[in-house]
C-alpha positions as CSV (number, residue, x, y, z in Angstrom):
1,M,61.6,84.1,136.7
2,L,64.0,85.2,133.9
3,P,65.4,82.5,131.8
4,R,69.0,81.7,132.6
5,T,71.6,82.5,129.9
6,V,73.8,79.5,129.1
7,S,77.4,80.1,128.0
8,I,78.4,78.1,124.9
9,S,81.7,76.8,123.7
10,I,82.8,78.4,120.4
11,N,85.5,76.9,118.1
12,E,84.9,79.3,115.2
13,F,83.0,82.4,114.2
14,L,81.0,83.2,111.1
15,L,81.8,86.6,109.5
16,L,79.4,88.7,107.5
17,A,79.7,88.1,103.7
18,F,79.7,91.0,101.2
19,A,77.6,89.0,98.7
20,D,75.6,85.8,98.3
21,T,76.0,85.2,94.5
22,R,79.2,83.8,93.1
23,E,79.6,86.6,90.6
24,L,79.4,89.3,93.4
25,Q,81.8,87.3,95.6
26,L,84.4,87.2,92.8
27,L,83.8,90.9,92.3
28,H,84.4,91.6,96.0
29,F,87.6,89.4,95.8
30,S,88.9,91.4,92.8
31,L,88.2,94.8,94.3
32,F,89.8,93.9,97.7
33,L,92.7,92.3,95.8
34,G,93.3,95.6,93.9
35,I,93.0,97.7,97.1
36,Y,95.3,95.4,99.1
37,L,98.0,95.4,96.3
38,A,97.7,99.2,96.2
39,A,98.2,99.4,100.0
40,L,101.1,96.9,99.9
41,L,102.8,98.7,97.0
42,G,102.2,102.2,98.3
43,N,103.3,101.7,101.9
44,S,106.3,99.5,100.8
45,L,107.4,102.3,98.5
46,I,107.1,104.9,101.3
47,I,109.1,102.6,103.7
48,T,111.8,101.9,101.2
49,A,112.1,105.6,100.1
50,V,112.4,106.9,103.7
51,A,114.9,104.1,104.7
52,C,117.1,104.6,101.6
53,D,117.1,108.3,101.0
54,H,119.2,110.2,103.5
55,R,117.3,113.5,102.7
56,L,114.2,111.9,104.2
57,H,116.0,111.0,107.5
58,T,114.0,113.6,109.4
59,P,111.4,113.3,112.1
60,M,108.4,113.9,109.8
61,Y,109.4,111.0,107.5
62,F,110.5,108.8,110.4
63,F,106.9,109.0,111.8
64,L,105.5,108.5,108.3
65,L,107.6,105.3,108.0
66,N,106.1,104.1,111.3
67,L,102.6,104.9,110.1
68,S,103.1,102.9,106.9
69,L,104.3,99.9,108.9
70,L,101.2,100.1,111.1
71,D,98.9,100.5,108.1
72,L,100.5,97.5,106.4
73,G,99.9,95.4,109.6
74,T,96.2,96.5,110.1
75,I,95.1,96.0,106.5
76,S,96.9,92.6,106.3
77,T,94.9,91.5,109.4
78,T,91.5,91.9,107.8
79,V,91.5,92.0,104.0
80,P,93.3,88.7,103.1
81,K,90.9,86.7,105.2
82,S,87.9,88.4,103.7
83,M,89.2,87.8,100.2
84,A,89.8,84.1,101.0
85,N,86.3,83.8,102.4
86,S,84.8,85.2,99.2
87,L,87.0,83.1,97.0
88,W,86.1,79.8,98.8
89,D,82.5,80.8,99.6
90,T,82.7,80.6,103.3
91,G,82.5,83.0,106.3
92,A,84.2,80.8,108.9
93,I,87.2,82.1,110.9
94,S,88.8,80.1,113.8
95,Y,88.6,81.2,117.4
96,L,92.3,81.9,117.5
97,G,92.1,83.6,114.1
98,C,89.4,85.9,115.4
99,A,91.4,86.7,118.5
100,A,94.4,87.5,116.3
101,Q,92.3,89.9,114.2
102,V,91.0,91.6,117.4
103,F,94.6,92.0,118.7
104,L,96.2,93.3,115.6
105,F,93.4,95.5,114.5
106,A,93.2,97.1,118.0
107,L,96.7,98.4,117.3
108,L,94.8,101.2,115.6
109,L,95.1,103.1,118.9
110,G,98.8,103.2,118.1
111,E,97.8,104.9,114.8
112,Y,95.9,107.6,116.8
113,C,99.0,108.1,118.9
114,L,101.2,108.3,115.8
115,L,98.9,110.8,114.1
116,T,99.1,112.9,117.4
117,V,102.9,112.8,117.4
118,M,103.0,113.8,113.7
119,A,100.7,116.7,114.5
120,Y,103.1,117.7,117.3
121,D,106.0,117.5,114.9
122,R,104.3,119.8,112.4
123,Y,103.4,122.2,115.3
124,V,107.0,122.4,116.5
125,A,108.4,122.8,112.9
126,I,106.0,125.6,112.0
127,C,105.2,127.4,115.3
128,R,108.5,126.9,117.1
129,P,111.1,126.4,114.4
130,L,114.0,127.6,116.6
131,H,113.4,124.9,119.1
132,Y,112.8,122.1,116.5
133,G,116.3,120.6,116.8
134,I,116.0,120.3,120.6
135,L,112.4,119.2,120.9
136,M,112.5,116.7,117.9
137,G,116.0,115.2,118.3
138,S,116.5,111.6,117.2
139,R,116.3,110.3,120.7
140,A,113.0,112.1,121.4
141,C,111.6,110.8,118.1
142,V,112.5,107.2,119.0
143,K,110.9,107.6,122.4
144,M,107.7,109.1,120.9
145,A,107.4,106.3,118.3
146,A,108.1,103.7,121.0
147,A,105.4,105.2,123.2
148,A,102.9,105.1,120.3
149,W,103.6,101.4,119.5
150,S,103.6,100.5,123.3
151,S,100.3,102.2,123.9
152,G,98.8,100.4,120.9
153,F,100.2,97.1,122.1
154,L,99.0,97.5,125.7
155,Y,95.5,98.6,124.3
156,S,95.5,95.4,122.2
157,V,96.4,93.1,125.0
158,L,93.8,94.5,127.4
159,H,91.0,94.5,124.9
160,T,91.8,91.0,123.5
161,A,92.1,89.5,127.0
162,N,88.9,91.1,128.1
163,T,86.9,90.4,125.0
164,F,87.7,86.7,124.9
165,S,87.3,86.1,128.6
166,I,83.6,87.1,128.3
167,S,81.0,84.3,128.2
168,L,79.2,84.1,124.8
169,C,75.5,83.0,124.7
170,Q,74.2,84.5,121.5
171,G,75.7,82.2,118.8
172,N,78.8,82.7,116.8
173,T,77.7,85.0,113.9
174,V,79.7,88.3,113.8
175,D,77.9,91.1,111.9
176,Q,81.1,92.4,110.3
177,F,83.6,91.2,107.6
178,F,86.2,90.9,110.3
179,C,86.3,90.3,114.1
180,E,85.4,93.6,115.6
181,I,85.0,94.1,119.3
182,P,81.6,95.7,119.4
183,Q,80.1,93.0,117.2
184,I,81.6,90.2,119.4
185,L,80.2,91.9,122.5
186,K,76.7,91.5,121.0
187,L,77.2,87.8,121.4
188,S,78.0,88.0,125.1
189,C,75.8,87.0,128.0
190,S,73.6,89.6,129.7
191,D,76.1,91.3,132.1
192,S,79.4,89.8,131.2
193,Y,80.4,92.5,128.8
194,L,80.3,95.4,131.2
195,R,84.0,95.5,132.1
196,E,84.9,95.5,128.3
197,V,82.5,98.4,127.8
198,W,84.2,100.4,130.5
199,L,87.5,99.7,128.8
200,L,86.1,100.9,125.5
201,V,84.8,104.1,127.2
202,V,88.3,104.8,128.7
203,S,89.8,104.1,125.2
204,A,87.3,106.5,123.6
205,C,88.3,109.2,126.1
206,L,92.0,108.7,125.2
207,G,91.1,108.9,121.5
208,F,89.1,112.0,122.1
209,G,92.1,113.5,123.9
210,C,94.3,112.8,120.9
211,F,91.6,114.3,118.6
212,V,91.4,117.6,120.7
213,F,95.3,117.8,120.7
214,I,95.5,117.4,116.9
215,V,92.7,120.0,116.3
216,L,94.3,122.6,118.6
217,S,97.7,122.0,117.0
218,Y,96.3,122.6,113.6
219,V,94.5,125.7,114.7
220,Q,97.8,127.2,115.8
221,I,99.6,125.9,112.7
222,F,97.1,127.5,110.3
223,T,97.2,130.7,112.4
224,V,101.0,131.0,112.0
225,V,101.0,129.9,108.3
226,L,98.4,132.4,107.2
227,R,100.5,135.2,108.8
228,M,103.6,134.2,106.9
229,P,104.6,137.0,104.5
230,S,106.2,134.6,102.0
231,E,103.9,132.8,99.6
232,Q,106.6,130.1,99.1
233,G,106.8,129.6,102.9
234,R,103.1,129.2,103.1
235,R,103.1,126.7,100.2
236,K,105.8,124.6,101.8
237,A,104.1,124.6,105.2
238,F,100.8,123.5,103.7
239,S,102.5,120.8,101.6
240,T,103.8,119.1,104.8
241,S,100.7,119.7,106.9
242,L,97.7,119.1,104.7
243,P,98.5,115.4,103.8
244,H,98.7,114.5,107.5
245,L,95.5,116.4,108.1
246,A,93.7,114.6,105.2
247,V,94.7,111.2,106.6
248,F,93.6,112.2,110.1
249,S,90.2,113.6,108.8
250,L,89.5,110.4,106.8
251,F,90.3,108.2,109.7
252,V,88.4,110.1,112.3
253,S,85.3,111.0,110.3
254,T,84.5,107.4,109.5
255,D,85.3,106.4,113.1
256,L,83.0,109.1,114.5
257,F,80.2,108.1,112.0
258,T,80.5,104.5,113.2
259,C,80.1,105.6,116.9
260,L,77.5,108.4,116.5
261,K,75.2,107.3,113.6
262,P,71.5,107.2,114.6
263,P,69.9,103.8,115.1
264,S,67.6,104.3,112.1
265,L,70.7,104.1,109.9
266,S,71.9,100.9,111.4
267,S,72.1,98.0,108.9
268,P,74.6,95.2,108.1
269,A,75.2,96.7,104.7
270,L,76.0,100.2,106.2
271,Y,78.3,98.6,108.8
272,L,80.3,96.9,106.0
273,V,80.6,100.1,103.9
274,V,81.8,102.2,106.9
275,A,84.1,99.5,108.1
276,V,85.8,99.4,104.7
277,L,86.2,103.2,104.8
278,Y,88.0,103.3,108.1
279,S,89.9,100.0,108.0
280,V,90.8,99.5,104.3
281,V,90.8,102.8,102.4
282,P,93.3,104.9,104.6
283,P,96.2,102.4,104.2
284,A,95.6,102.2,100.5
285,V,95.7,106.0,99.8
286,N,98.7,106.8,102.0
287,L,101.1,107.1,99.0
288,L,98.7,109.2,97.0
289,I,98.0,111.6,99.8
290,Y,101.5,112.1,101.1
291,S,103.2,112.3,97.7
292,M,100.6,114.7,96.1
293,R,102.3,117.9,97.2
294,N,105.6,116.7,98.6
295,K,108.5,117.2,96.1
296,E,111.1,115.5,98.4
297,L,109.0,112.3,98.7
298,K,108.2,112.3,95.0
299,D,111.9,112.5,94.1
300,A,112.8,109.7,96.5
301,L,110.0,107.5,95.1
302,R,111.2,108.1,91.6
303,K,114.6,107.0,92.6
304,V,113.3,103.8,94.3
305,I,111.1,103.0,91.2
306,S,113.9,103.7,88.7
307,W,116.4,101.7,90.8
308,T,114.0,98.8,91.0
309,F,113.4,98.7,87.3
310,F,117.1,99.3,86.5
311,S,118.2,96.5,88.8
312,S,115.5,94.2,87.4
313,G,116.7,95.0,83.9
314,N,120.3,94.2,84.7
315,I,119.4,90.9,86.4
316,A,117.2,89.9,83.4
317,S,120.0,90.7,81.0
318,V,122.5,88.7,83.0
319,L,120.1,85.7,83.1
320,H,119.5,86.1,79.4
321,K,123.2,85.9,78.6
């Protein structure tokens, strides 16, 4: 007769640490602090520039603003807690804190939806420019952004409710530096996780649908761009499309590697590295990627930075007097 699994009551979880020695813990804290500050600064600058510069009040930058808001939320969910754990030499996270991490990080489906909408925006702008004003009007853009946020919210609610209604029998140690659904499922009783697995399969199918749509959109975009007779037109089209494609490629490649890597490569250290790549790095490099070949955004960012320093200088001089 098989032994009966016994559900246990859990008040807190133990997260995987990046290092055991104090020196490496402080190094991890310093690295994550630098990445987190870069993400905060970069995404805040993008949000401020888009909100304040009327030239950037277009669908492309409206969706970029939403993407920056979502990235700020997701990186703020995982990195500060990991930094605090390294600083205080602990791996503990409360049950409610873990549930909050799962809920907020699951909003990443909204990022998939936003990236899909941004690909559609570039497709209409380049492949159907005469219909751009009709298809991408302000009301349509608000509806698409609301649909992306709503889908992410619904996804988060369903996954969080399912994950934390499952009976846990395998302890409370999560093999990740934040509360990740697959790692929590490893702690579940024998068959209690099946409904959550089915929900993950449905979510993966939706994510794959977004992936196919984006790929097909860019196949058509590049087909049209390469046929443009004007070199300046090709350069402008690439400058608005390649940053989005770079962010999408970074996001999807690490996600796919996480799902499809062979069992022989599975190890806690590799899980940590890949998790950092798909959860921490993309929000931190948004500013660099999107401003690299975009003159309009660069000019708006210069204005925001100069205005900030100019205003700070005026305030300092007034206080000095």
